[in-house]
N, C-alpha and C positions, 0 to 999 in steps of 0.2 A: 626471495629464497634465502633468507638469512638464517633460518633454523629448520631443523628436521625434528618431528615429534617423536619422542622416545615413549612408545606406547606402554612399555612395561613399567616405567617410572612415572609416566604421566606428565613429564616436564619436557620443554623444548630443548633440543640438543643443537649446538652450533654445527653448521654444515661442514666446517673445516675438519671437525672430528670424524665425520663420515668419510670425507675425502682422504683423510690421513690413514684411516683404517683400510680403505680400498687400496691406497698406494702401498701400504705395508704388505698387504696380501699379494699384490702384483710382484713386488720386489722379492718376497720370500719364495713364491712359487717359481719365478724365473731363476733365482739363485739355486734352488733345489734341482731344477732341470739341467742347468749348466753343470752343476757338481756331478751329475750322472756321467758326464764326459762320454756321450755317445756320438760317434762320428766326428767329422771335422778334421782339419789338417793340424790344428794347434790345440794344445791342452788349455784348460781354463787358466786365466791369470787375473791379476787385480783389475785390469781394464774390462774384462768380461763381466766381472761382478759390479763394477761401476756402471756398466750399461744396464744391468738389472736394476740397480738402485735408481738410475735415471728414469727408467720406465715408470717406476713407482712414484717418483717425485712429480712426474707430469700430472698425476691425478689431483694434485693440489690446485692446479689452474684449469681443470677440465670444464668447470662451469662458465668461466669467462671466455675461454678460448678453445672450444671443443674441436673446431676444425684444425687449428694449429697443433693441438696435442695429437690429433689423428695423423696429420702429415709427418710430424717429427717421429712418431712411433713407427710408421711404415718405413720411412727412410732410414731410421735407426736400425730396423730389422735387416734391411738390405745391407747396411754397412757392417752389421754384426757378421752376417754370412760371408761378406766379402773378405773380412779379416780371417776367415777360416776357423772360427771357434766351433765348439760342439753344437750339434743340432738341437734346436729348441722348438721345432715345428714352425708353422706359419700362423695358425689360428690363435694359439694360446697367448703369444706375446702381444697381439693387437686386439684381443677380445675386449679388454677394459676400455680401450680408446674407441672401439666401434660402439660399445654400449653407451659411452658418454656422449658421442656425437648424435646417436639416435635419441637419447634421452632429452637432449636439448634442441630437438627439432632439425638436426642436420642429417636426416635419414638418407638422402641421396648421396651426400658426401660419404657416409658410412658404407653404402652399397658399392659405390665406385671404388673406394679405398680397399674394401674387402676383396672385390673382384680382381683389382690390379695386383694385390699382394698374393692372392691364390694363383693367378695365372702366371705371375713372374716366378713363383716358387716351382710350379710344375714345369715350366719351360726350362729353367736352369738345371733342375734335377734330371730331366730327360736329356738335356744337352750334355750333362756330365756322364751319361751312360747308365743311369740307374734303371732298374727293372720297371718296364712300363706297367706290368700287372700290379706291382707294389705301389707305384706312385699314383697311377690313375685308378686301377681297379680296387685298391684296398684303402689307401690313405686319403684320397681326394674327397670321398663322400664324408668322412669324419670331419675333415677340416671345413668343408662347405657347411655342414650342419652346425658346427660350433660358431662359425662366422654368422650364419643366418640367425641362429638362436640368440647371439649377443645383440644383434641389431633389433630383433623382434622384442626382446626383453626391454631394451632401452625405449623403444617406441611405445610399448605397452605402458611403461611407467609414465612416459610423457602424456599419453592419452588419458590415463587415469588421473594424473595431476590436473590436466586441463578440464576434465569432467568435474572433478571436485571443485575447481575454481568456478566453473559455470554454475554448479549447484549452489555454491555459497552466494554467487551474485544473484541467482534466482531467489534464494531465500531472503537476501537483503532487499531485493526489489519488492518481493511479496510482502515482507514486513513493512517496508516503507509505504506500499500501496494501502495495506491494511490500516496503518497509522493515519494516512491521509484520509481514507474513507471514514475512519472513526472521528477524526477532527471535523470532517465535513458534516457528518451526522450530528455531532455535538453542536456545531455552528447552526445547523438547521433547527435543532431543538431549541437553542438559545433564541433564535429569531422567532420561532413559533411562540415561545413563552413570552418574549418581549411584546409580540403582537397581542397575545391574549391579555397580558397585563395592561397594555395600552388601552385596549378596548374596554376592559373592565373598569380600570381606574378613571378613564376618560368619562365613561357613563356615570359612575358614582360621583365623580367630582362635579359634573354638571348638575346632578340632582341635589347634591349637598349645597352647591352655590345657590341654586334656585330657592331652596327652602331656608337657607340662611337669610336671603333677602326677605322672604315671607316672614320669618321670625322677627327680623329687625323692624319691618313695617308694622307687625302686630304689636311689638313692644312700644313703638312710637305712638300707636293708637290706644295703648294700654289694654290691648285685647290679649289677656293672659292665656285663654284657652287656645286661641289660634297659634300663639307662640309655642305653647307646650306641644301642640300637635305637630308643628313644623320641626321642632327639635327632636321629637320622638321619631319622625321619619328620617331625620339626619342620622340618628343613632342606629336605626334599623338598617339604613343603607350602608353605613360604614361597617357595621357588623357583618352584613351579608358579603360585602366586598372583601373583608379580611378572610372570611371563610373560603371564598373562591380563590384568593391569592394563595392561601395555605394549600388548598387542593391542587392548584396548578404546580406549585413548587414540589409538592409530594409526588405528583405524577412524574415530574422530571427526574426525581431521585429514585423512584421505584423501578424495579426490574420488569414488572408487568405493565406494559403500556396499553393493555386492552381495557383497563378500567375506565369508566365513564367520567367525563369532566362535569363540573357543575354547570358549564355552559351547554345546556341542553334545552330543547324546546319544551320539555316537561317543566322547566323552571322559568317559563316565560313570565310568570306572574312577578318574579323578582325584578323585572325590568319596568313593567308598566304600573305596578301598584304604588310605588312611591311618587309617581308623577300625578299630582292632584290638579294641575292647571290644564291638563289635556285629558279629555275623555277618550280612552282607548276601548275599542271593541276588537274581539279576536274571533277568527274562524280557522281553527287548526285541525286538519285531518291528515294525519301521518300514520304509517304502520308502526307497530311496536318494535319491529326489527330494523329500524332505520340505521344505516351505517353510522358509526360514531363520528367520523370526520365530517360527514354531511350534516349530521345533527348539530355539531358544534359550529360549523360554518353558517348554517341557517340562523342559529341563535345570535352569532356575532353580527350578521347582517341586520337583524332586527335591532340589536343593541345599538349599533352605530346609527341606524335610522332614527331610533327614539332619541338618542343624544342630539342629533342634528335638528330634530323637530323642536326639542326643548330649548336648544341654544339659539337657533337661527330662524325659527318660524313663529308666526303669530297665530298658529292654529289653536282651535278649541276642541277639535275632534280629530281622531286618527283611527285608521282601521288596519289591522294586521291579518293577513290571510296566508295560510300555508296549506298546500295540497300536493299530494303525490299521486300522479297518474302516468301510466305508460313508462314506468321506470324513470320518471323525471319529477323532481321536487320543484314546485313553483312557490316562490316567496314574494309577497307583495305588501308594501307598506305605503299608505297614502294618507294625506291630511287635507284639511280645508283651509289652510293658512297660506301666507306668503313668506318667502325667504327674505330675511333681512339683508343678506349680502351673498347671494348664491354664487356669483362668479368667483369669489375668492375662497369660499368655504367648500362648496359642493364640488367645484371643478378641481381644486388643488389641495383639499384637506388631507392630512395624513391618514385620518380614519377611513375616509372613502377610498384612498389609495390602497390601504391594507385590505379593505373589503374586496376591491377588485382583484388583488393578488390572490386572496383565498379562493375566490370563485374561479379564476382562470386556472389555478393549480389543479382544481378538480375537473376541469374541462367544461365548466358551465359558462353562462353569460350573465352580464349585469348591465342594467340600464337605469340611470338616475335622471329624473326629469323634474325641473323646478320651474317650469313655465306655467302660464295661465293661473297664477295665484295659488299654486298647490305644489306640494313636495311629494314625489312618488319614487319608490324604488321597486324595481322588478328584477328578480333573479331566478335563474333556472339552474338546477344542480342535478347531475345524474344520481339516482337513488336506487339503482338495481344492484345485483349481487357483485358486479365488477367494480362498483363505485369505491 
């Protein structure tokens, strides 16, 4: 609480300025009431005005010591009347101290101090023989309302300040949560893009490596036609891969995430056409309205399977089957070869780990079998409206 906002100027104002203005108002009002010289055994003198100045000065420390300021104010009021100075009432001199105590959370101290001051004033005035109807019937209600109003105003400001503080905290927490969610979403997108790029580049690198060896062997045998064919396939594979990389990055940057990726079952030919060493047959029966994420995941499963067949199998034939029945997409890839090193590649390969993560994220199942001299991948994915 080092500053108070000056709404008219739009600049923060030091709190001591507010307290000094409040203190000056208290001192001026009390000096004016004392100058009226109403009642009392003694006329106003310098000491009575010093008392008024002292009440105002207490406002400078009201924030740090609200209870002490309240106690000194009430006791000072009793001492003032004991000295026989002119009447200044009971509520007006302590109103600012009551307000300050309530404003800074000492509401019960304020209530007790106000009650003690009011009860003491009524008791001594009646003890001195003042008219009961005047003291109790006329003035008591006004003093009580002023005391209660001062306490209520202070507590209202305290409550409003606490509400504003909580509101700022909620806004800060909401902003922080939104930022964390945004960062988490961005991280998820980065992981998805990294996985897509891994699958795409891994497959194309395998195909390029394979046909590089074919071209090298063809050149060693001086078979220029075979070398040209292999190099052409390399060029086509790299060009297709670059197109898919650009599309993937463009989808990450675009605000519309609904656009289809190049990784789709409709582009299955881009996976198997460049592979000349393995004869692929396909049987794909899927609806046109297949959910995009399911479509992409099925494509990536086939892509990783083709990559593993080319890299680690001695297969000459492979079959890809995709079918959607009963809101379930079934993907099957099998070959007729043997895995070169199934325990290290199939069980722990990053590509198959990523494949498993994709399938699990959609609530599907994945089974990879490299036994009995064959490589088989079977996956099921939900392909209904809720997928």
